N, C-alpha and C positions, 0 to 999 in steps of 0.2 A: 375276238379280245387278245390283245397281247396278254402275254402272261406278267404280275406284278411282282418285281424284286426288291425284298426291303434290307436295306444294309445300313446292318443296327449298329452306331461307332463307325458312322463316315469321318474318315481319313485323308490328309493326303496322298497318303501313301495306299498301301493296301485295299483298304475300303474303299478307293475310287477306283482304282484298279479294276475291280473287282465288281463299279458299278459300269465302269466301259464296258468291261465284257461282255457279261450277258446283256448290257444293254445292245451292243453290237448283233446280236443275235436275237433281235424283236423285243426281249423285256422289258416294260414300265419300267423306271428308279425312282422308288422313295428311299431318300438319303434320312436318315437320323443320326443329329450328333448335338450334342449340349453347346458346340461356338455355332449360333446363328451368323456369326456377321461372317461367316467363311458361308457359308450357303450359296451367296448370291450369284458367289464365284464356281462353286463345284456345278450348278443346274446350267448357268451359259457353259459351261467344257462341257457338258453332258449333251445341252444343246444343238452346239458346233458341231459336236459328232453325229446330231442323227437319231441323239437319244431324247426321247421323252423322260424328264424329271421332274421332281417335285422333292419337300426338303420340309421337317418337322422338327425345329427345336425342344429338345429333349434330353434329362440326364438319368440313363435307364435305370440309375440307381431313386429316380422317384415314381416309385412303383401306377402311383395316378395315371401322372403325365406321359406313361408310356404307355400303360392299359390303352388311356383315352387316342394317343395318336395310332394305337394300332385298328382302333375300333373305325375310327375316322378313313384310317387308307383303305376298309372291306377286305375284299377277297387279294389273302396273299397269297403268291404262290411256290417263292421260294425267298428263305432268310438268309441273310449271312450273319453270322453275330461273333461284333469283333471290337469291341470297346477299349479302348488304349485307356493308360495310367489317368485320374484324375489329376493327379499335380506332379508333373515330368518333375518338379524337383524333390520331390519325396520319397526317399532311401529306404528299402522293409529291412529291418535286422535280422540278421545272419540268422540261422535255423536253431542254433545252438540260445538264442536272445528272443527268439518267437515267441508271445506269450497267446493269453487265447484271446483278449481283445484286439489285437495283429490277425488271428487268421479271421474271426469273424469277421474281421474289415472287409480282408480280401477274398472272404467266400460270399462278399454281398456281390461281385459278378457274374456267381455262379447262380446264385436264385434269381436275379435278373434274366438270366438265359434261360432259366427255367418257366418263369411269367410269359417271354415272349415264348416259348413253346407251348403253353396254355393257352395262350392268345389264337395263336395261329394253327394250332393240330389239328382242333375238331372240324374245321372249314375243310385243310388239308384230306381229313378224314371222308368226310361227307363228300367230294370230289371226286375222290380214288387217287390223287398224284399231290405233288410237293418234291419240296426239296429244303432240310435243312443244314444250313454249313457251319460252322463252330469256328472257331482262329484260338489256338492258345500255343504255350509256351514249349519249351525244349524240357523244359525241367521238369515237367511231368512226364520222363521218360528216362532223364537223365538226370543223377545228382548234381544240384546244385548249390551249396549252401547257402552262399553268400546271397540269394533267391527268397533265403526265408519262407515267409505266409504265402508269396507267390507262388512259390512251390506247392503248396497245399489245394490253394485254388485252379492251377495247372492242372493238377492230377486229375481232380474233383472234374471240372470241365470235360475233360475226357475223356472218361470216365463215364458221362453222361451220355456225350456224343454215340460213342462206340455203342454201349447199351440200347440209346433209341433205335442202332442202327438195327440192331439184330431183333426189336420188337420190329421195326415198323417194314421191316424187308420184303416182306410177305403183303402187304397194303399200297402199297402204289408209291411208297414216301422215302426219296431216301436223307440219309442222314449220314452226314459225315464230318470230320474234322481236319484244319490244316493245325498241324504241330511244327512251331516254328523256334527255331532255335539261330538265330542271327539280328543284323542291324535292318529290316526294310528302307532302301532307298525310297529317298522322297518324303519321309514317314514322320511328325514330331520327334520320334523317341531316337533315331536316326541325327537327325538336327543335333539336337540337345546332348545327347554323349559323343559324338564326335569334335563338339564343340568346346569339351572336356580334356583336361589331359590325363585322367585316370575315371573314364566316365565308365566304366565296365564293371571296376572291382576287382582288378587285376586278370579279368577274362580276358583272351583272346578273342575279336568276336569279329567275321566279316561279314558283309554285307549281302543282300539278297535284291534282287529286281523285283520288285510287286506285282510287275506285269505277268512276266513265268509264274509268282503263283497263282495269280487269276484266272490263267489258265488254269493251272492244273483245276483248281476248285470247278472250272465248267465240268471237266473231265469228269471228276469225281461225280459231278449231279448228272453228267448226259448220260456214263459208262455205268456206272453203281455196282463200280465189279470190286473195290475194295474200301472201307471205312474211314483211313487213313492217310494221309502225303506225310512225309515226315522231309522236313527240311531241317539240315544240320551246318551253317558256314560258323562252328566252334571250332578252332583247335588245339 
């Protein structure tokens, strides 16, 4: 049977690039995102490339719906976790103005990642193989005060991925993280920020090719020789 890769937070940029990359290697692809109207186009594009694909409309912050979707998928070999911002027009307060509610809200993305791992890891351990890939922000390693609470959650997600890597390395399961600093081409955030005069809060931000990042995701999963790849297009 073909392995199954689940792309959590599928979008037109990196999520779809990861789907195509793993699909080219013979993986069945399952897309999970909250935007139901995009799914027919995503699935059609993958099928046109010879990739078997399905999609589930789920907001990852809805725990019950997320776990139900993962349960319905069944045996999952690889998870890519990379949800984007829920509200593209919402900007975080800078770190000096970050309060507890803002930090709690940002950490919701980490809690959802933990829920996903909790759902799929037992099956991977039973089969003795699998992969867990996460996408996070460069603010997890480079101070970016303008990102406020997002820097806190990015750091937490990165640490979670790296610690999973250490815990699972001898169990046949790979865990790793893509640490991304830049605007990922074709993505929603790239489109939104490049349409605004100062959408990056004063940062000089370059662009990144999602296909290149997806190639690296595949290399991490197959090579298993490092827990992290960093992409820095910030000046």
